[in-house]
C-alpha positions as CSV (number, residue, x, y, z in Angstrom):
1,X,101.5,115.1,127.2
2,X,101.7,112.7,124.2
3,X,100.7,115.5,121.8
4,X,103.4,117.8,123.2
5,X,106.0,115.0,123.0
6,X,105.2,114.3,119.3
7,X,105.1,118.0,118.5
8,X,108.7,118.3,119.7
9,X,109.9,115.3,117.6
10,X,107.5,115.7,114.6
11,X,110.1,116.0,111.8
12,X,112.4,113.3,113.2
13,X,109.5,111.0,113.7
14,X,108.2,111.6,110.2
15,X,111.5,110.6,108.7
16,X,111.8,107.5,110.9
17,X,108.2,106.3,110.3
18,X,108.5,106.7,106.5
19,X,111.6,104.5,106.5
20,X,110.1,101.8,108.8
21,X,106.6,101.4,107.6
22,X,107.4,101.5,103.9
23,X,109.9,98.7,104.3
24,X,107.4,96.0,105.4
25,X,105.5,93.9,102.8
26,X,103.2,92.5,105.5
27,X,102.2,96.0,106.6
28,X,101.4,96.9,103.0
29,X,99.4,93.6,102.7
30,X,97.3,94.6,105.8
31,X,96.6,98.0,104.3
32,X,95.6,96.5,101.0
33,X,93.2,94.0,102.7
34,X,91.7,96.9,104.6
35,X,91.4,99.0,101.4
36,X,89.7,96.1,99.6
37,X,87.2,95.8,102.5
38,X,86.1,99.4,102.4
39,X,86.7,100.7,98.9
40,X,83.7,102.5,97.4
41,X,81.6,102.2,100.6
42,X,82.2,105.7,101.9
43,X,84.7,107.9,103.8
44,X,87.6,106.4,105.7
45,X,89.4,108.0,108.7
46,X,93.1,107.5,109.4
47,X,93.1,108.2,113.1
48,X,96.4,109.1,114.5
49,X,97.6,109.7,111.0
50,X,101.0,111.2,112.0
51,X,102.8,112.7,109.0
52,X,100.2,111.4,106.6
53,X,102.2,108.9,104.5
54,X,99.8,106.0,105.2
55,X,96.8,108.3,104.5
56,X,98.3,109.1,101.1
57,X,98.9,105.4,100.5
58,X,95.3,104.6,101.2
59,X,94.3,107.3,98.8
60,X,96.5,105.7,96.2
61,X,94.6,102.4,96.9
62,X,91.4,104.1,95.9
63,X,89.9,105.2,99.2
64,X,88.1,108.4,100.1
65,X,90.3,109.1,103.1
66,X,91.1,111.9,105.5
67,X,93.4,112.1,108.5
68,X,93.0,113.0,112.2
69,X,95.9,113.5,114.6
70,X,96.2,114.8,118.2
71,X,99.5,116.6,117.3
72,X,99.3,120.0,115.5
73,X,102.9,119.6,114.2
74,X,102.0,116.2,112.7
75,X,99.0,117.6,111.0
76,X,101.1,120.4,109.4
77,X,103.6,117.8,108.1
78,X,100.7,115.7,106.7
79,X,99.2,118.7,104.9
80,X,102.6,119.4,103.4
81,X,103.1,115.8,102.4
82,X,99.6,115.3,100.8
83,X,98.1,118.8,100.2
84,X,95.2,117.2,98.3
85,X,93.9,115.4,101.4
86,X,92.1,116.7,104.5
87,X,93.9,116.6,107.8
88,X,92.4,117.7,111.1
89,X,93.6,118.0,114.7
90,X,91.4,115.9,116.9
91,X,91.3,113.2,119.6
92,X,90.2,109.6,119.0
93,X,88.6,109.7,122.4
94,X,86.0,112.2,121.2
95,X,85.8,112.4,117.4
96,X,84.1,115.3,115.6
97,X,82.5,112.8,113.2
98,X,78.8,112.0,112.9
99,X,77.4,108.6,114.0
100,X,77.5,105.8,111.5
101,X,79.2,107.9,108.9
102,X,82.4,106.1,108.2
103,X,83.1,103.1,106.0
104,X,86.4,102.4,107.6
105,X,88.9,103.4,110.3
106,X,92.6,102.9,110.3
107,X,94.2,103.0,113.8
108,X,97.8,102.2,112.8
109,X,99.9,102.2,116.0
110,X,97.8,105.2,117.2
111,X,96.7,103.6,120.4
112,X,100.1,102.5,121.6
113,X,100.4,105.3,124.2
114,X,96.8,105.0,125.4
115,X,96.6,103.7,129.0
116,X,94.9,100.3,128.8
117,X,91.9,101.4,130.9
118,X,91.0,104.0,128.2
119,X,91.2,101.6,125.2
120,X,87.6,100.4,125.5
121,X,86.4,104.0,125.1
122,X,88.3,104.3,121.9
123,X,86.7,101.1,120.5
124,X,83.3,102.5,121.6
125,X,84.0,105.7,119.6
126,X,85.1,103.6,116.6
127,X,81.8,101.7,116.8
128,X,79.8,104.9,117.1
129,X,81.3,106.5,114.0
130,X,81.3,103.4,111.8
131,X,78.4,102.6,109.5
132,X,77.1,99.0,109.7
133,X,79.4,96.8,107.7
134,X,82.3,99.2,108.2
135,X,85.8,97.9,109.0
136,X,88.6,98.9,111.4
137,X,92.3,98.0,111.0
138,X,94.3,98.3,114.2
139,X,98.2,98.0,114.3
140,X,100.2,97.5,117.4
141,X,103.3,96.2,119.0
142,X,102.6,92.7,120.2
143,X,103.0,91.3,123.7
144,X,104.4,87.8,124.1
145,X,101.4,86.7,126.2
146,X,98.0,88.1,127.1
147,X,99.4,90.6,129.6
148,X,99.5,94.3,128.4
149,X,103.1,95.3,128.8
150,X,104.4,98.9,129.1
151,X,107.7,99.8,127.5
152,X,110.0,102.8,127.2
153,X,109.1,104.2,123.8
154,X,111.3,107.0,122.4
155,X,108.5,109.5,122.8
156,X,106.6,108.5,125.9
157,X,105.4,105.3,127.6
158,X,103.8,102.9,125.2
159,X,102.1,99.5,125.6
160,X,102.4,96.1,123.9
161,X,99.1,94.2,123.4
162,X,98.1,90.7,122.5
163,X,95.9,90.6,119.5
164,X,93.5,88.3,121.4
165,X,93.1,90.9,124.2
166,X,92.5,93.7,121.7
167,X,89.9,91.5,119.9
168,X,88.2,90.9,123.2
169,X,87.9,94.6,124.0
170,X,86.8,95.3,120.5
171,X,84.1,92.6,120.7
172,X,82.8,94.1,123.9
173,X,82.3,97.4,122.0
174,X,80.4,95.6,119.2
175,X,83.2,94.9,116.7
176,X,83.8,91.4,115.3
177,X,87.2,90.1,114.3
178,X,87.7,89.4,110.6
179,X,91.4,88.4,110.7
180,X,94.9,89.1,112.1
181,X,98.5,89.3,110.9
182,X,101.6,88.8,113.0
183,X,105.1,89.7,111.9
184,X,108.4,89.1,113.7
185,X,110.6,92.1,114.5
186,X,112.7,93.4,111.7
187,X,116.3,94.5,111.9
188,X,116.8,97.0,114.7
189,X,113.2,96.4,116.0
190,X,112.7,95.2,119.5
191,X,109.2,93.7,119.3
192,X,106.8,91.8,117.1
193,X,104.0,93.6,115.3
194,X,100.4,92.8,114.9
195,X,97.4,93.9,112.8
196,X,93.8,93.2,113.6
197,X,91.0,93.7,111.1
198,X,87.6,94.2,112.7
199,X,84.0,94.7,111.3
200,X,80.9,96.4,112.7
201,X,78.0,93.9,112.0
């Protein structure tokens, strides 16, 4: 259902996301910190890569990066945007990636539509595919308290999370928190934003 919804809105979403994400200095700082944590350590997966602009930015930061997205139309846009990079259709719930083979994973707002009961399985898959010492950067819309809150996203139902609750679920899957960033809503944004950097011991 989510893939079909994004397929239908792929071009419009790509234009919107380029405008929004490229405008935030704090988002770029989170990506830079993540890149500094994994550069030179091995391949990095941008999971839920969308139109590929952040994947390309990570390449420009010196990472050996590839993208995976559930939506075929997004993958086509990503391949057109960054033809030198590899983009694949796939699900974060069952990645076609060998165990302990990744130095890093970016999950930038790519779990926002995931029903909360399924999120622990995603973190387990991150842990499976990460090499020891590998890092994960998760981006999300923040809840105002520790209650996971659904909201009416333009594409399909999405969820706001507290970073503490995400860190708890990640910890249960074997990922330790390194640090977090919170930013207030920008102009024409409804909610705060959070970034959580995690590490596999």
